[in-house]
C-alpha positions as CSV (number, residue, x, y, z in Angstrom):
1,M,13.3,38.6,9.9
2,R,11.7,37.4,6.4
3,H,13.9,34.5,6.9
4,A,12.8,33.1,10.4
5,L,8.6,34.0,10.0
6,A,9.5,32.0,6.1
7,R,11.4,29.5,8.2
8,L,8.4,29.1,10.9
9,V,5.9,28.8,8.2
10,G,7.6,25.9,6.9
11,E,7.9,24.3,10.7
12,L,3.8,24.4,10.9
13,T,3.4,23.2,7.3
14,W,5.4,20.2,7.0
15,Q,6.4,18.0,9.6
16,P,10.1,16.8,9.4
17,F,9.1,12.9,8.9
18,W,6.8,14.0,5.4
19,T,9.8,16.6,4.6
20,A,12.4,13.9,4.3
21,R,9.8,11.7,2.9
22,R,9.3,14.6,0.0
23,H,13.0,14.3,-0.5
24,A,13.8,11.1,-0.9
25,Y,11.0,11.3,-4.1
26,R,10.9,13.1,-7.1
27,R,8.0,14.7,-7.1
28,Q,6.2,14.1,-10.7
29,I,3.0,16.4,-11.4
30,T,1.2,15.1,-14.7
31,R,-2.2,13.2,-14.6
32,Q,-0.5,10.3,-14.9
33,I,2.4,10.1,-13.5
34,F,5.7,7.3,-13.9
35,K,9.1,7.2,-13.5
36,P,10.8,3.9,-14.8
37,Q,12.5,2.1,-12.8
38,S,14.9,-0.7,-13.9
39,G,16.7,-3.8,-11.4
40,N,18.9,-2.6,-8.9
41,Q,18.6,1.1,-9.6
42,S,14.9,0.4,-7.9
43,D,16.6,-1.0,-5.3
44,Q,19.2,1.7,-4.4
45,N,16.6,4.1,-5.3
46,N,13.1,3.2,-3.5
47,P,13.7,1.8,-0.5
48,K,10.2,1.5,0.3
49,E,10.2,-1.4,-2.3
50,K,11.8,-3.5,0.5
51,K,8.6,-3.2,2.8
52,K,7.1,-6.0,4.5
53,H,4.2,-4.3,5.5
54,F,1.9,-1.6,3.1
55,K,-0.4,1.0,4.9
56,V,-3.1,1.3,2.0
57,I,-6.2,4.0,2.5
58,S,-9.2,4.4,0.6
59,W,-11.7,6.5,1.1
60,N,-15.1,8.2,-1.7
61,L,-14.4,11.7,-1.4
62,L,-17.0,13.6,-2.5
63,H,-20.6,14.1,-0.8
64,R,-23.9,16.1,-2.4
65,T,-23.5,19.1,-0.7
66,G,-19.9,19.2,-0.9
67,G,-17.1,16.7,0.2
68,A,-13.3,16.4,0.8
69,S,-10.9,19.4,-0.4
70,V,-7.5,18.3,-1.5
71,H,-6.8,19.9,2.2
72,D,-9.1,17.1,3.6
73,V,-7.0,14.7,1.9
74,T,-3.6,16.1,2.4
75,A,-4.5,16.3,6.2
76,L,-5.3,12.6,6.1
77,I,-1.8,11.6,4.6
78,R,0.2,13.9,7.4
79,H,-2.2,12.7,9.8
80,E,-2.2,8.9,9.4
81,C,1.0,8.2,6.8
82,P,-0.7,5.6,4.2
83,D,1.6,4.4,1.9
84,I,-0.7,4.6,-0.6
85,L,-3.8,6.4,-0.6
86,L,-6.5,5.5,-3.6
87,M,-9.7,7.5,-3.4
88,Q,-13.2,7.8,-5.3
89,E,-15.0,10.7,-6.9
90,A,-11.6,12.4,-7.3
91,K,-12.0,16.3,-9.1
92,S,-9.7,17.7,-11.0
93,E,-8.4,20.3,-7.9
94,L,-6.7,16.5,-6.8
95,D,-4.0,17.4,-9.4
96,I,-1.8,19.8,-6.9
97,L,-1.5,17.0,-4.8
98,P,2.4,15.7,-5.5
99,D,3.3,19.5,-5.2
100,L,1.4,19.7,-1.7
101,I,2.7,16.6,-0.4
102,G,5.3,14.9,-2.7
103,G,4.4,11.2,-3.6
104,F,2.9,10.2,-7.1
105,Y,-0.2,10.4,-8.6
106,A,-2.8,9.2,-11.0
107,R,-6.2,10.4,-11.7
108,A,-8.8,8.9,-14.0
109,P,-11.8,10.7,-14.7
110,L,-15.2,8.5,-16.0
111,P,-16.0,8.9,-18.8
112,G,-18.5,12.4,-19.1
113,R,-18.0,13.2,-15.6
114,V,-16.3,15.7,-13.2
115,H,-15.2,13.1,-10.9
116,G,-13.2,9.8,-11.5
117,I,-10.8,8.0,-9.5
118,A,-7.4,8.5,-8.5
119,C,-4.4,7.1,-6.9
120,W,-1.6,9.0,-4.5
121,S,1.4,6.8,-3.5
122,L,4.7,7.4,-1.6
123,I,6.1,4.4,-3.4
124,P,7.3,4.3,-7.2
125,F,4.7,3.1,-9.6
126,E,6.3,0.3,-11.8
127,R,4.5,1.1,-14.7
128,P,2.1,3.7,-15.7
129,S,-1.4,3.0,-14.1
130,R,-3.7,2.1,-16.7
131,T,-7.8,2.0,-16.7
132,C,-10.0,-0.7,-17.9
133,P,-13.4,-0.9,-19.0
134,I,-15.8,-3.0,-17.1
135,P,-19.6,-3.8,-17.3
136,S,-21.3,-0.6,-17.0
137,G,-25.1,0.9,-16.8
138,V,-27.1,3.2,-19.1
139,L,-26.0,6.3,-17.1
140,V,-22.7,5.7,-15.9
141,K,-19.8,4.3,-18.3
142,R,-17.2,2.8,-15.4
143,H,-13.3,1.6,-15.5
144,V,-11.4,-0.2,-13.0
145,Q,-7.6,1.8,-12.0
146,I,-5.1,-0.5,-12.1
147,I,-1.8,0.2,-10.2
148,E,1.2,-2.2,-10.2
149,F,3.9,-2.4,-7.9
150,A,7.1,-3.7,-7.9
151,S,5.7,-6.9,-5.3
152,F,1.3,-6.5,-5.8
153,S,-0.6,-4.6,-7.8
154,L,-4.2,-2.8,-6.5
155,A,-7.6,-2.2,-8.3
156,N,-9.3,0.9,-7.3
157,V,-13.0,0.7,-8.2
158,H,-15.8,3.1,-7.8
159,L,-18.9,0.3,-8.9
160,S,-22.6,0.1,-10.2
161,H,-25.4,0.5,-7.4
162,G,-27.3,-2.8,-9.1
163,Q,-26.0,-5.5,-7.4
164,V,-25.7,-8.2,-10.3
165,L,-24.1,-5.4,-12.5
166,N,-21.3,-4.7,-9.6
167,R,-20.5,-8.0,-8.8
168,R,-20.5,-8.7,-12.8
169,Q,-17.5,-6.0,-12.6
170,L,-16.0,-7.2,-10.0
171,R,-15.2,-10.5,-11.8
172,R,-14.4,-8.7,-14.7
173,I,-11.5,-7.1,-13.0
174,A,-10.5,-10.7,-11.1
175,A,-9.9,-11.8,-14.2
176,I,-7.6,-9.2,-15.8
177,L,-5.7,-8.4,-12.2
178,P,-2.4,-9.9,-11.7
179,A,-1.9,-11.9,-8.3
180,P,-0.7,-10.8,-5.6
181,C,-3.4,-8.2,-5.7
182,A,-6.2,-6.1,-3.6
183,I,-9.6,-4.2,-5.0
184,L,-10.2,-1.8,-2.7
185,G,-12.5,1.1,-3.0
186,D,-16.7,2.0,-3.4
187,F,-18.3,-1.4,-4.3
188,N,-21.8,-0.2,-3.5
189,L,-22.5,-3.5,-2.8
190,V,-24.2,-5.4,0.1
191,G,-24.1,-8.4,1.6
192,P,-21.6,-11.3,0.1
193,T,-19.8,-10.1,-3.0
194,L,-19.7,-14.1,-4.6
195,L,-16.1,-13.6,-6.0
196,P,-14.1,-17.1,-5.6
197,D,-10.3,-17.0,-5.0
198,F,-10.8,-13.4,-3.1
199,A,-10.7,-12.9,0.6
200,D,-12.8,-9.7,1.9
201,V,-10.5,-8.3,4.6
202,G,-11.2,-5.0,5.1
203,P,-13.2,-3.6,8.4
204,Q,-16.3,-4.8,8.7
205,T,-18.4,-1.6,10.7
206,P,-20.5,0.4,8.7
207,T,-18.8,3.3,5.9
208,H,-22.0,4.9,4.8
209,R,-25.2,6.0,6.0
210,M,-27.6,5.1,2.7
211,A,-30.1,8.1,2.5
212,H,-28.2,9.6,5.6
213,V,-30.0,7.0,7.8
214,V,-29.0,3.4,7.3
215,P,-25.4,2.2,8.1
216,I,-24.4,0.0,5.1
217,R,-20.7,-1.1,4.6
218,I,-19.9,-0.4,0.5
219,D,-16.5,0.2,0.7
220,R,-14.4,-2.5,1.1
221,C,-10.9,-4.6,0.4
222,L,-10.6,-7.9,-1.4
223,V,-7.5,-9.5,-1.1
224,R,-5.8,-12.7,-3.5
225,G,-2.3,-13.7,-2.2
226,M,-1.9,-11.0,0.0
227,A,-2.6,-10.7,4.0
228,C,-3.9,-8.5,5.7
229,F,-2.9,-7.3,9.8
230,S,-5.1,-4.8,10.2
231,A,-8.2,-3.2,9.2
232,E,-10.3,0.2,10.6
233,T,-12.5,2.4,9.3
234,L,-11.6,6.5,9.8
235,A,-13.7,9.0,11.3
236,A,-14.5,11.4,8.3
237,S,-17.1,14.2,8.7
238,V,-16.7,16.2,4.9
239,S,-17.7,13.2,3.5
240,D,-20.8,10.8,3.4
241,H,-18.1,7.7,3.3
242,R,-15.6,6.9,6.1
243,P,-12.2,6.1,4.4
244,I,-10.8,2.3,5.3
245,S,-7.2,1.7,6.3
246,V,-5.7,-1.3,5.9
247,T,-2.2,-3.3,6.1
248,L,-1.2,-5.6,3.5
249,T,1.4,-7.9,2.8
250,P,2.2,-9.4,-0.3
251,Q,2.1,-13.7,0.3
252,E,5.0,-15.9,-1.0
253,P,3.8,-18.1,-4.3
């Protein structure tokens, strides 16, 4: 009876699709997660590296009245099946994510804050994710999280609210990010980004309601040396931001 109950719970908790993926990649649970891979070994052990299209979701999790929990995040991953999930305003409770869903994970708290930016990925990192400081305002010191994969790199951002400052931050990030690449996250930016050589390929629909009233599009995706095949906003009731989902592929130089 005990074994039958355990088997039933397992079937309800894990979809077979995700169970197969979980065993395909070894879990690691430290804040900065990294397992070195090399040449042919990486190709043999990590078939996802051979994919042409990568589904990337970006989501600001926090809300003044609570926000998304780790269980909300795992539910999104199971439902949407992204290759990579970038998160902003992620708290320490997210650090158990690899225990719950497998994959690779790194979180970088903002200085002096209880939250920060984080990345969960089904694809192994090519090297440890790194944070780089960017121009910041007086109250909040900010940095960008850069994650490098075998064929492209991503920047996970939560930019300042000042419309001149957040564009300065983007220019700084563009200068240090190797192509092909994409910048995703909460830009807090209204209007054109004015960033040369980057295309704004994210969904064009609002992702946030300013003061709970005015719909605005501040969650963005910019690419350089990558093509976007689909872009959409996803439904979310636990955060005041809607996740954005894009399907990207690196372009040949």
